[in-house]
N, C-alpha and C positions, 0 to 999 in steps of 0.2 A: 611387822611393818614391811620388812624387806620382801617377804613372800607375797604380801598383798600388792606391792608395787610391781613385782615380777609378774604376778598373775594378771595385773591390769595391762601390762605390755603385751603379754601373750594374747589376752582377749582382744586388744586393738589390732594385733597382727592377724589373728584369725578373722576378725571383722573386715579388715582391709582386703584379705585374700578372698573372702566371701563376696565382697562388693565388686571385686574384679572379675567374677565369674559371669559369663554372658547370660546364663540362666537366671541368676539373681538380678542382674541389671535389667533383663527383659521383664521379670516379674515386677520390679519397681516401676519400670516404665509403664507397664499395663495399669498399675495402681494409679499413677499420676494421670494418664490419659483418661481413665475412667472417672477420676475426680474432676478433671477439666470438663469432660462431657456432661457430668452431672451438674456442675456449677454453672456452665455457660450454654448448655443446650446444644453443644457441638457433637459431631460424630467422627471421632478420630481413632484410627486403629493402627498399631505397629506390631508386626510379627516378631521381629528380633531386634535387640539393642545391644551394642557393645560400646563401652566407654573406657577410655584410658585415663590414667592419673594426670596426663599432660593436657587434658581437655579434648582429646580426639573422640569423635562420636561416629559410629556406624549404625545405620538403620536399614532394615530390610522390610520390603513390602509395606510401605507406608500408604495408608488410604484415608482420605478425608472426603466424607460425603457432604453435599450441600443441604440446604433446608428442605429440598424436595427428595432427599435420599438418593440423589444421582451423584456420580463421581465428580468431584470438584478437582481434586489432585490425587494422583497415584504415582508412586515411584517404586521401582523394583529395588533400587539401592541408593542410599544417600550416605555420603561420606563427608565429614566436615570436622572443624575444631572450633570450640566456643572460646572467644577471646575475653569475654567479660561476664563472669558468673554472677556478679552482683546485679548487673542490668538484666540478666536473664530472670532473676527473681522478681524484678520490677516489671516484667512483661516484655522487655526488649530483647530481640534476637540479634546478637552481634557476633558474626562469624568471620573466620579468616578465609580459607579456601573451602569451596563446596564442590563436590562431584555428585551429579545426579544422572542416573542411568535408567532408561526406559520410563521417562517422566511423561505423564499425561496431565495436561492442564486444560480443563474443560470449562471455559469462561462463558457463562450464559446469563441472559436476561429472560426470565420466564414471562409468559403471556400475562398481560395486565399488571406487570410489575415494572418499576422504574430503575431499581438498583440491580446490579449484577450479583450473581451468587457469591463472588469473592467479597463484595462490599458487605453483604449480609453476614458472611463469616467473620470478617474483621470487626464489624459492629457488635458482634456477640460478646467481644471481650471488653466492651465499654462498660462503664459503671452507670451510665444513664445520667451522670452529673456533668455539667459543663466545665470540666477541668482543663480543657484545651489540650490534653495529652492525646497523641495519636499512636497507633500501632507502628512500631519501628522494626525493620529488618534490614540489616546491612551485610554485605559480603565483600571481602577484598577481591577475590577472584571466584569465578564459577565456571565449571565445565559441564556441559549438558550433552548427553549422547543418546542416540537411538530413541528420540522422543517425538511427542505429538502435541500440537497446540490447536485448540478449537475455539472459535469465537462465534457465538450465535445470539440472535435476538428474536425471540418468538413473536414480538410485536410488529415485525417488519414483514412486508410482502414476500421477500426472499430472506429467510432467517439467517442463513449461513453467510458470514462475512469472511471468515478465515478458517482454513483447515490445512495446517501444515503437518506433513508426515516426513519421515526420514530427517528429522530435525537434529542438527548438531551445532553447538555453539560454544564460543569462548568469550566471556564477558568479564569486565572488571569494574571496581568501584560501584557496585550495585547498592541502591538505597530505595527501599519501600517505606514511605512515611505517610501513614494514612492511605489515601487513594493515589498519592503521587509517586511516580517511579522515575528514577534517574540512573543511567548506567552508560558505560562505554562498551559498545559491541565491537569486539576485536575481529571476530569471525563468526559468521552464521550461514548455514546452508540448510535448505529444506525443499520439499516438493509441494507446490501449491495444488489444491484440489482441482483447479481449472486446467492443470497440465504443465505449467511452467516450473522448471527446476532452477532454483537460485543456487549457483555454485558457491558464491560468497557474497556476503553483505557485511559491510563495516560502517559504523556511524556512532556519533555521540547522540544518544537517544534519551528523550524525556516524555513523560505522559502526565497530564493533569486532566481534570474534568472539563477544561476549556481548550486545551491545546495538545497536539502531538508534534514533537520536533525530531527531525532526523537531520542533524548537522554533519557536514563533511561526509555525506553519503557516497559510498563507493559500492556499486552493485554490479555483479557479473553473472551472466547466464551463459548458456552454450553459445548463443549468437549475439548477445548484447553486452555493452559496457556503458554504465551510466554513472556520471559524477555530478554532484550538486548538493543542494540543500532543500528540504521539503518541510513545510509547516502545514498542519491542518488545524483550522480554528472552528469552534463549534460550541453549542450548548448540548448537553447530554441528550436532550430530546430531539436534536437535529438528526441523530443517527436513524430515527424512524423514517426520515425522508432524505437519505444520504445524498442522492444524486442532485437534489435541489437545495439542500440546506448547508451541508458541510463545505466550508470555504478552503480552497487550496491556495497556497502561496509558495511557489517553488521556483528555484533557479536551477536550470539544467545547464551545466557547463559542457564543454566539448565532449559529446557522447556518441556512441555508435549503437543504434537501436534497430532491431530486426522486427519486421511486421509480424512474423510468426509469433513472437512473444506478445505483442500488443493484441493479436487476435485471440489470445487466451481470455482477454477481458472485453474486447470490442471486435466483433466479427466482420465489421464493415470494411476493413482494410484488406487489400489483396495479399496473397501469399508470397513468400520468398523475396520480399523487398528489404533493402537495407539502407538506412539513413544515417548521415552524420548531422547532429542537431545541436543547436544552442538556442535557448529561449528562456524568457521569464513567463511563468504560468500563474494566472490568478483567476479566482472565481470558483463556482461550483462546476460539477461535471456537466450540468445542463446549461451553463452560461459561462463558458470558459474562454478566457482571453490569453492569446499567445502573442506577447510583445517581444521586440528585439529578436524576432525569429530569423534564424538562418538554418535552412535545411538543404542538404545536398544528398541526392540518392546515388546508388551505385552506377547509374547510367548518366550521371552528371546533370540531371535536372536540378534546378535550384528554386527555392522559395525564400525570399527575403522580405520581411515586413511585419505586418500585424494581421492576425486573424481572430475573429470572435466566432465561436461555435455555440449555437443554442440547440438544446434537445438532442444531444448525441445518444442519450439513453431515454427516449421518449416514453411517456405514458400514452394512452389512447388519444387524449386531446392535445398532445404536444407535437408540433411540427418542426422538422429540421430547418435550420437557418444558418447561413454563413455570411459574414461580412469580412471581406479581405481588402486590406490596403497594402498594395504590393510596391515595394521599391524595385523589385525585380522578380519576375516569374518566368523562367526559361525551361522549356521542355519540348516534347513531341506529344502528339495525341495519345499514342499507346502508353507512353510513360506516365502521362498525367492521369489517365484513366486508372492505371494501377496504383498511382500514388495517392489519389484522393479517396475518401470514403465512397463505398458503392452507391450510397444514396445521392451522391453528387457526381461521381465519375461516370456512372452509367447514363447520366442525363446530358452529357456533352454531345453536340451534333457530330455525326460520323464524318461529315465532309471536312471537319477540321484536320483530318489526316492529310489533306492536300497541302496544308500550310508547311509541312515539314517541321524543322526545328524553329520555334518561335520564342520571342521574348516580349513580356508584357510589363508595362508600368501603369499603375492606376488602381481604381477601386472597383470591386465587384460584390454585389449582394445576390445570394442564391437561396431559394427555397425549393421545395419539391415541385412547385408549379411555375415559377418564373425566375428570370435572371435580370438584374439591372447591372449594366456595365458602362463604365466611363474610363477608357484606357487608351493608350497608344501601344501598338503592336508592330514589331518588325518580324517578318517571316521570310522563308526562302522564295516566295513568289510575289513579294512586294510588302508595302507598309499600309497599316490601317490605323485610323483614329476614329473612335466611336463613342457615342453617348446614346445608348438605346436600352429598351426593355424587350426581353424575349419571353413570350407567354406560351402556355400550353406545352411546357417541356415534359409533361407526363408522356407525350407522344412526340419525342424530340425531333424526328425527321420531318414532322408536319407542324413544327412550331411556327408561331407568328411573331413578327418583329415590328417594333415601333421606335422611331428615334432618328438619329442622324449618324451617317457613316461617311468618312472621308477616305478615299482610296488614293494611294500615291504609287504610280507605276506598278499597279497590282495586276497580276496575270489572272484575270477573271475567267479566261477560257479554261485554264487548268483547274481552277477552283470549282467551276460549274461543270467541268467535263464536256466543254463545248469547243470544237475545233474551229468554229467560225468566229470565236471571240479571241482577242489578244490582250495585251497589257493596256490598262486604262488608268487615268487619273481623274477623279470626279468627287463632287460633294453631293451626297444623296440624302434626302429626307424620306424616310420609310414610314408608311402608314398601313 
């Protein structure tokens, strides 16, 4: 009996040593991944596995293929510790700290499909019965280094939404429950495929099938610093027509923004401009309202008020439109041309240069072919009050004017470059 008990102890010891060997652990892991692949139709491969008796896990060269046999997730190295072994057996992944190196996350919606490849992958673990249970993955902290995130939708005219390289991140309180994601982004840096490098982004982040939230957003690039809160509201199918369907609801607090950064997404702005901005932003990219706007550029031009932009990213049948209600717009001709989108700035009459520094209070509507203006303006050569429509601005220096203009001690000679005219005060109806 004594010898049998001793033999059992030796057997358990040998078994424990054997189970601690990476080769044995890798073999067991291969067995389980093959079993999972067979049972659920997934395609998961792990080259090496190392597990400690304290719950620590190290994985090398982890590859998950999606239902089209393309890479969904790849990681050169994953290091973590499992906090709840019982929940792991129930299908929940409860981790403490996770380290991921050289991670590739290729999130894709294929042509003629509605669900992303990660949705299809997660759904593979369902029973098909309405149990109400969702896939759960949590991590107390996660560190991601030297990584790459891609988001594409082949059903869209321009499939690629996101392509972040040189991605490094530190996040905490991560929770993936079904399709919903919640986490705190402590630090995130990446290079966007359009050319902008985000030095740091921090935020309280959440994603559902109806909303993306970036609360307490703090974003820093080489030239810009942006603080605020951003919400995107949508139905999943709205992403097929992102510019016209996805609704933005953002509050931009005191921020410094460089036009060079904006030009990575919208080429219509001039280069090397810098703005201090506060605003509330609502609407879609092609019907965007900027309220409580206060913008001051590096040359002290100011725009204070409300602006509605339509069709900033137009399709062939969509025409640019701007409706501005200005409590104050102060600038010079050259500064305003550089400040406004090219589709508008290039349409300003060149003889406005003669006004010098000017300040406007009032309303203005602008399209690619006409301007409606009802405003009061003070300039270096006199004052103007107007209610007029300017047509044919496609050929701006030959544009026609209809409406009423009141001039107050206005140096019309300087404005028209006529030495035989001087300052005038008059009320003119123009036809």
